[in-house]
Rosetta silent file (secondary structure, phi, psi, omega in degrees, C-alpha in Angstrom):
SEQUENCE: MGKAGKDHAIERAKTLVLQNLESIQISLIRCVDEGMIDLGNERYNEILGLIEEAHLADNRDELQEVIIRSRAYERDIAAWLARRGRTTVSIAWPSI
SCORE:     score description
SCORE:     0.000 S_00000001
   1 L     0.000  131.573  179.560    0.000    0.000    0.000 S_00000001
   2 L   -76.113  173.733 -179.336    1.375    3.389   -0.981 S_00000001
   3 H   -58.138  -40.650 -179.910    1.588    6.441    1.246 S_00000001
   4 H   -63.165  -39.942  178.029   -1.722    7.783   -0.089 S_00000001
   5 H   -65.357  -40.554  177.885   -3.438    4.483    0.746 S_00000001
   6 H   -65.530  -43.647  178.770   -1.974    4.483    4.255 S_00000001
   7 H   -60.995  -41.473 -179.943   -3.015    8.104    4.795 S_00000001
   8 H   -65.242  -40.908  178.697   -6.530    7.294    3.617 S_00000001
   9 H   -63.853  -39.844  178.696   -6.716    4.267    5.967 S_00000001
  10 H   -66.240  -41.907  179.132   -5.593    6.412    8.892 S_00000001
  11 H   -64.454  -40.075  176.604   -8.193    9.077    8.068 S_00000001
  12 H   -63.400  -44.188  179.152  -10.954    6.443    7.877 S_00000001
  13 H   -63.938  -41.141  179.133   -9.832    4.994   11.201 S_00000001
  14 H   -61.842  -41.897  178.719   -9.659    8.465   12.743 S_00000001
  15 H   -60.704  -43.518  179.396  -13.211    9.192   11.573 S_00000001
  16 H   -66.009  -41.602  178.043  -14.466    5.969   13.181 S_00000001
  17 H   -60.705  -45.269  179.188  -12.601    6.690   16.419 S_00000001
  18 H   -63.449  -41.073  176.892  -14.121   10.175   16.569 S_00000001
  19 H   -61.904  -43.118  179.552  -17.605    8.794   15.899 S_00000001
  20 H   -62.933  -45.955 -179.569  -17.142    6.223   18.671 S_00000001
  21 H   -64.173  -39.123  177.661  -15.912    8.815   21.150 S_00000001
  22 H   -66.251  -34.343  176.215  -18.789   11.137   20.300 S_00000001
  23 H   -64.329  -44.071  176.850  -21.193    8.239   20.833 S_00000001
  24 H   -62.767  -42.125 -179.818  -19.717    7.616   24.285 S_00000001
  25 H   -61.196  -44.640  179.638  -19.906   11.350   24.984 S_00000001
  26 H   -63.247  -43.059  178.174  -23.597   11.515   24.041 S_00000001
  27 H   -61.583  -42.919  179.266  -24.376    8.515   26.234 S_00000001
  28 H   -64.161  -45.189  179.023  -22.517   10.094   29.131 S_00000001
  29 H   -60.089  -44.888 -179.440  -24.295   13.444   28.688 S_00000001
  30 H   -60.156  -43.545 -179.261  -27.672   11.720   28.569 S_00000001
  31 H   -67.445  -40.555  178.158  -26.982    9.813   31.791 S_00000001
  32 H   -65.403  -40.213  177.439  -25.747   12.913   33.615 S_00000001
  33 H   -61.444  -28.591  179.437  -28.840   14.793   32.418 S_00000001
  34 L   -86.441    4.083  173.784  -30.930   12.010   33.958 S_00000001
  35 L   111.509   -2.714  177.102  -29.292   12.548   37.337 S_00000001
  36 L   -75.008  140.776 -174.044  -26.164   10.400   37.354 S_00000001
  37 L   -97.660  128.708  173.203  -23.266   12.262   38.928 S_00000001
  38 L  -113.032   87.900 -174.360  -19.932   12.711   37.157 S_00000001
  39 H   -53.452  125.047  178.443  -17.929   14.254   39.993 S_00000001
  40 H    62.753   18.552 -177.156  -15.895   17.185   38.757 S_00000001
  41 H    55.241   30.270 -176.577  -16.875   16.270   35.194 S_00000001
  42 H   -55.884  -52.158 -177.675  -14.047   13.730   35.338 S_00000001
  43 H   -66.884  -41.560  179.877  -15.484   11.361   32.742 S_00000001
  44 H   -62.843  -44.560  179.610  -16.674   14.157   30.477 S_00000001
  45 H   -65.082  -36.138  177.615  -13.275   15.869   30.558 S_00000001
  46 H   -63.493  -43.431  179.484  -11.516   12.587   29.799 S_00000001
  47 H   -64.952  -39.085  176.077  -13.677   12.053   26.730 S_00000001
  48 H   -61.332  -40.490  178.296  -12.967   15.616   25.557 S_00000001
  49 H   -63.379  -42.153  178.686   -9.248   14.946   25.924 S_00000001
  50 H   -66.567  -38.216  177.224   -9.481   11.753   23.880 S_00000001
  51 H   -62.597  -44.371  178.965  -11.472   13.535   21.170 S_00000001
  52 H   -61.812  -44.797  179.629   -8.804   16.257   21.013 S_00000001
  53 H   -62.833  -39.032  178.873   -6.009   13.672   20.831 S_00000001
  54 H   -64.423  -41.862  177.517   -7.824   11.820   18.040 S_00000001
  55 H   -60.682  -38.024 -175.917   -8.182   15.051   16.057 S_00000001
  56 H   -82.858  -17.789 -178.557   -4.463   15.762   16.480 S_00000001
  57 L   -61.570  125.819 -179.016   -3.254   12.237   15.657 S_00000001
  58 L  -124.894   10.347  174.241   -1.488   12.363   12.324 S_00000001
  59 L  -148.419  170.145 -175.346    0.136    8.956   12.129 S_00000001
  60 H   -58.184  -46.113 -176.525   -0.634    5.314   12.863 S_00000001
  61 H   -63.114  -43.618  179.170    1.207    5.179   16.203 S_00000001
  62 H   -64.441  -43.166 -179.942   -0.517    8.259   17.624 S_00000001
  63 H   -68.209  -38.285  178.262   -3.949    7.050   16.532 S_00000001
  64 H   -61.404  -39.045  177.350   -3.266    3.549   17.865 S_00000001
  65 H   -63.550  -41.331  177.574   -2.459    5.045   21.280 S_00000001
  66 H   -63.987  -41.743  179.680   -5.756    6.945   21.254 S_00000001
  67 H   -61.717  -45.709 -179.913   -7.613    3.748   20.307 S_00000001
  68 H   -59.758  -47.580 -179.609   -6.011    1.786   23.150 S_00000001
  69 H   -67.635  -36.198  179.430   -6.887    4.464   25.696 S_00000001
  70 H   -66.811  -40.324  178.013  -10.385    4.900   24.253 S_00000001
  71 H   -63.323  -41.787  177.809  -11.124    1.178   24.503 S_00000001
  72 H   -64.295  -41.476  179.689  -10.033    1.180   28.138 S_00000001
  73 H   -65.074  -40.129  177.200  -12.154    4.268   28.758 S_00000001
  74 H   -57.660  -43.958  178.017  -15.148    2.615   27.080 S_00000001
  75 H   -63.192  -41.700  178.908  -14.818   -0.300   29.534 S_00000001
  76 H   -61.741  -45.116  179.669  -14.570    2.118   32.480 S_00000001
  77 H   -63.776  -42.615  179.798  -17.712    3.980   31.379 S_00000001
  78 H   -60.493  -41.958  178.547  -19.573    0.680   30.852 S_00000001
  79 H   -65.913  -42.222  178.493  -18.660   -0.420   34.395 S_00000001
  80 H   -59.970  -45.209  179.378  -19.683    2.977   35.809 S_00000001
  81 H   -67.926  -39.288 -179.794  -23.031    2.753   34.037 S_00000001
  82 H   -61.874  -37.032  177.700  -23.550   -0.892   35.045 S_00000001
  83 L   -63.941  -17.885  179.883  -23.166    0.042   38.708 S_00000001
  84 L  -109.244   16.965  175.398  -26.107    2.352   38.160 S_00000001
  85 L    80.353   15.671 -179.963  -28.240   -0.208   36.374 S_00000001
  86 L  -104.812  148.784  175.094  -27.468    0.932   32.816 S_00000001
  87 L  -115.442  158.041  178.466  -26.253   -1.236   29.990 S_00000001
  88 L  -130.268  165.964  176.536  -24.184   -0.274   26.981 S_00000001
  89 L  -105.604  136.103  179.067  -23.503   -1.706   23.566 S_00000001
  90 L   -65.281  142.520 -178.180  -19.949   -2.652   22.683 S_00000001
  91 L  -102.813  140.832  176.522  -18.329   -0.400   20.104 S_00000001
  92 L   -86.449  117.696  179.083  -16.289   -1.657   17.153 S_00000001
  93 L   -98.898  144.834 -178.849  -12.881    0.036   17.149 S_00000001
  94 L   -71.710  151.336  170.302  -10.742    0.133   14.002 S_00000001
  95 L  -111.149  126.368 -176.693   -7.570   -1.857   13.706 S_00000001
  96 L  -121.922    0.000    0.000   -4.860   -0.006   11.877 S_00000001
């Protein structure tokens, strides 16, 4: 695969990562709006940081690091929601 193909694959993966993070963000906002407490906006701020890092990632290694951290964060949010009787759907993360 040439450089253009690799760049295109990274951009597609970045788009999917951003969509996934925004989905988690929307779910988190909805739960907080319904009365669940996110002390100090910790979870919300973490998701904003991951979204920013994904936007700034310009190579495979940087994006892969964001994906790894995002997957761990997704698990943390799912556990947080489960403790409050909420369920989540697993998200498909890109492999690059």
